[in-house]
N, CA, C and O of each residue as an XYZ file, in Angstrom:
304
protein
N      93.788    146.828     14.403
C      95.087    146.754     15.235
C      94.722    146.903     16.509
O      95.246    146.132     17.312
N      93.759    147.900     17.009
C      93.590    148.406     18.227
C      92.819    147.144     18.917
O      93.025    146.867     20.098
N      91.991    146.458     18.169
C      91.352    145.312     18.566
C      92.377    144.094     18.951
O      92.236    143.449     19.990
N      93.226    143.893     18.185
C      94.222    142.796     18.159
C      95.048    143.101     19.333
O      95.355    142.135     20.032
N      95.504    144.372     19.714
C      96.107    144.630     20.998
C      95.529    144.300     22.257
O      96.078    143.725     23.197
N      94.208    144.783     22.164
C      93.420    144.574     23.426
C      92.986    143.107     23.578
O      92.547    142.755     24.673
N      93.065    142.279     22.635
C      92.699    140.795     22.706
C      94.013    140.150     23.349
O      93.885    139.357     24.282
N      95.111    140.442     22.917
C      96.291    139.967     23.598
C      96.546    140.372     24.745
O      96.812    139.500     25.572
N      96.554    141.664     25.145
C      96.459    142.109     26.510
C      95.610    141.419     27.592
O      96.046    140.903     28.621
N      94.282    141.495     27.181
C      93.361    140.826     28.141
C      93.720    139.362     28.593
O      93.580    138.948     29.744
N      94.247    138.567     27.434
C      94.497    137.314     27.911
C      95.708    137.295     28.692
O      95.958    136.295     29.366
N      96.551    138.362     28.678
C      97.719    138.055     29.570
C      97.419    138.393     31.075
O      97.883    137.741     32.010
N      96.626    139.440     31.204
C      96.540    140.200     32.550
C      95.431    139.507     33.628
O      94.550    138.721     33.278
N      95.637    139.911     34.844
C      94.503    139.234     35.670
C      93.328    140.260     35.807
O      92.228    139.842     36.170
N      93.494    141.430     35.564
C      92.198    142.422     35.530
C      91.971    142.937     34.027
O      92.411    144.035     33.686
N      91.326    142.177     33.214
C      91.081    142.433     31.920
C      90.114    143.632     31.874
O      89.996    144.226     30.802
N      89.495    143.987     32.822
C      88.738    145.219     32.720
C      89.429    146.591     32.813
O      88.841    147.653     32.607
N      90.590    146.488     33.105
C      91.513    147.627     33.500
C      92.418    147.863     32.060
O      93.246    148.773     32.035
N      92.247    147.149     31.088
C      93.083    147.236     29.743
C      92.208    148.383     29.112
O      90.979    148.442     29.097
N      93.172    149.342     28.560
C      92.776    150.519     27.856
C      93.858    150.726     26.691
O      95.033    150.863     27.030
N      93.565    150.750     25.541
C      94.220    150.982     24.361
C      93.665    152.245     23.603
O      92.486    152.353     23.267
N      94.700    153.251     23.354
C      94.406    154.219     22.676
C      95.270    154.326     21.427
O      96.493    154.190     21.478
N      94.560    154.588     20.240
C      95.119    154.767     18.884
C      95.258    156.189     18.432
O      94.258    156.905     18.373
N      96.511    156.656     18.093
C      96.828    157.859     17.713
C      97.300    157.722     16.554
O      98.373    157.125     16.472
N      96.688    158.200     15.369
C      97.330    157.990     13.865
C      97.858    159.383     13.596
O      97.360    160.438     13.988
N      99.130    159.188     12.740
C      99.685    160.234     12.387
C     100.058    160.060     10.721
O      99.650    159.081     10.095
N     100.758    160.969     10.183
C     101.129    160.601      8.595
C     102.149    159.472      8.797
O     101.990    158.485      8.078
N     103.011    159.466      9.528
C     104.187    158.416      9.622
C     103.988    157.084     10.111
O     104.535    156.073      9.669
N     103.087    157.161     11.145
C     102.779    155.712     12.011
C     101.472    155.825     12.715
O     100.804    156.859     12.698
N     101.146    154.806     13.295
C      99.982    154.657     14.283
C     100.746    154.379     15.650
O     101.592    153.485     15.700
N     100.481    155.044     16.592
C     101.039    154.806     17.883
C      99.722    154.098     18.492
O      98.575    154.508     18.315
N     100.096    152.946     19.253
C      99.059    152.258     20.066
C      99.463    152.304     21.646
O     100.426    151.622     21.994
N      98.873    152.961     22.465
C      99.357    153.257     23.842
C      98.407    152.047     24.589
O      97.185    151.965     24.464
N      99.204    151.195     25.337
C      98.412    150.459     26.194
C      98.529    150.676     27.884
O      99.576    150.497     28.507
N      97.480    151.020     28.379
C      97.402    150.979     29.910
C      96.792    149.868     30.634
O      95.692    149.483     30.240
N      97.325    149.310     31.605
C      96.886    148.282     32.169
C      96.918    148.322     33.872
O      97.829    149.096     34.166
N      96.450    147.933     34.779
C      96.338    147.979     36.230
C      97.961    147.881     36.627
O      98.780    147.204     36.005
N      98.227    148.661     37.735
C      99.536    148.503     37.823
C     100.137    147.185     38.318
O     101.346    147.063     38.119
N      99.495    146.169     38.933
C      99.763    145.099     39.317
C     100.042    144.021     38.018
O     100.765    143.027     38.089
N      99.395    144.407     36.992
C      99.667    143.765     35.662
C     100.847    144.134     34.678
O     101.214    143.533     33.669
N     101.304    145.208     35.212
C     102.237    145.790     34.282
C     103.596    144.931     33.946
O     104.218    145.149     32.906
N     104.006    143.957     34.878
C     104.989    143.178     34.770
C     104.582    141.948     33.863
O     105.409    141.364     33.162
N     103.364    141.628     33.923
C     102.836    140.589     32.793
C     102.932    140.748     31.424
O     103.244    139.941     30.549
N     102.549    142.156     31.362
C     102.678    142.725     29.721
C     104.065    142.881     29.264
O     104.466    142.654     28.122
N     104.774    143.298     30.285
C     106.376    143.511     29.740
C     107.071    142.098     29.714
O     107.820    141.827     28.775
N     106.870    141.315     30.587
C     107.533    139.922     30.680
C     108.902    139.978     31.171
O     109.451    141.044     31.449
N     109.502    138.750     31.287
C     110.974    138.584     31.805
C     111.833    139.262     30.708
O     111.672    138.953     29.527
N     112.861    140.301     31.143
C     113.663    140.923     30.135
C     112.977    141.761     29.149
O     113.720    142.220     28.281
N     111.708    142.078     29.072
C     110.916    142.741     28.148
C     110.548    141.531     26.823
O     110.259    141.944     25.700
N     110.591    140.410     27.054
C     110.293    139.388     25.912
C     108.656    139.322     25.540
O     108.316    139.143     24.370
N     107.726    139.470     26.548
C     106.401    139.628     26.148
C     106.020    140.853     25.202
O     105.239    140.800     24.252
N     106.803    142.090     25.697
C     106.434    143.425     24.946
C     107.107    143.181     23.725
O     106.479    143.452     22.701
N     108.344    142.689     23.609
C     108.932    142.529     22.260
C     108.144    141.675     21.314
O     107.999    141.992     20.133
N     107.652    140.625     21.825
C     106.811    139.867     21.036
C     105.537    140.433     20.475
O     105.145    140.203     19.331
N     104.902    141.203     21.371
C     103.655    142.128     20.974
C     104.249    143.136     19.805
O     103.633    143.342     18.759
N     105.251    143.607     20.051
C     105.691    144.544     18.945
C     105.985    143.995     17.763
O     105.861    144.651     16.729
N     106.500    142.463     17.763
C     106.635    142.047     16.545
C     105.453    141.566     15.803
O     105.368    141.650     14.578
N     104.560    141.070     16.552
C     102.997    140.918     15.924
C     102.419    141.967     15.527
O     101.751    141.885     14.496
N     102.501    143.088     16.145
C     101.748    144.323     15.453
C     102.618    144.840     14.307
O     102.126    145.365     13.309
N     103.876    144.678     14.483
C     104.641    145.283     13.304
C     104.518    144.545     12.024
O     104.473    145.163     10.960
N     104.454    143.128     12.083
C     104.092    142.496     11.037
C     102.653    142.497     10.330
O     102.405    142.421      9.127
N     101.862    142.594     11.310
C     100.328    143.067     10.849
C     100.297    144.383     10.275
O      99.634    144.546      9.251
N     100.976    145.436     10.836
C     101.060    146.517     10.212
C     101.594    146.672      8.749
O     101.139    147.444      7.904
N     102.674    145.776      8.591
C     103.238    145.810      7.268
C     102.464    145.290      6.328
O     102.667    145.660      5.172
N     101.438    144.350      6.591
C     100.398    143.753      5.646
C      99.485    145.058      5.324
O      98.812    144.907      4.305
N      99.338    146.179      5.912
C      98.288    147.028      5.745
C      99.226    148.136      5.425
O      98.683    149.240      5.453
N     100.489    148.133      5.130
C     101.481    149.148      4.761
C     101.501    150.362      5.879
O     101.654    151.508      5.455
N     101.384    150.190      6.992
C     101.409    151.100      8.063
C     102.529    150.732      9.081
O     102.755    149.552      9.348
N     103.154    151.645      9.586
C     104.114    151.639     10.820
C     103.403    151.685     11.917
O     102.599    152.598     12.106
N     103.605    150.697     12.800
C     102.960    150.551     14.191
C     103.972    150.780     15.371
O     104.954    150.050     15.506
N     103.716    151.736     16.149
C     104.572    152.015     17.127
C     103.573    151.576     18.655
O     102.473    152.047     18.945
N     104.265    150.688     19.337
C     103.565    150.206     20.473
C     104.209    150.772     21.753
O     105.431    150.720     21.894
N     103.291    151.386     22.817
C     103.969    152.013     23.971
C     103.288    151.367     25.026
O     102.159    150.947     24.771
N     103.766    151.197     26.205
C     103.191    150.643     27.535
C     103.134    151.871     28.382
O     104.191    152.290     28.852
N     102.037    152.479     28.620
C     102.001    153.612     29.607
C     101.714    153.061     31.008
O     100.853    152.221     31.271
N     102.617    153.694     31.936
C     102.420    153.435     33.239
C     101.174    154.057     33.964
O     100.977    153.831     35.158
């Protein structure tokens, strides 16, 4: 899951070396925290949050396949 998010984020941003994904597991869910360069934040969020919503949808459907709940957060 972490690798999938890194792959998507690196394709969207101008500075792919600044992409950092942290995975925190708990009993109820897996939290994926995404950090990017400040100037790339808008590209990951997208207009009216459409890109972030799409990423959440991809991660959620992939998590259902593994029977896990995935929470995606963008950290500034």
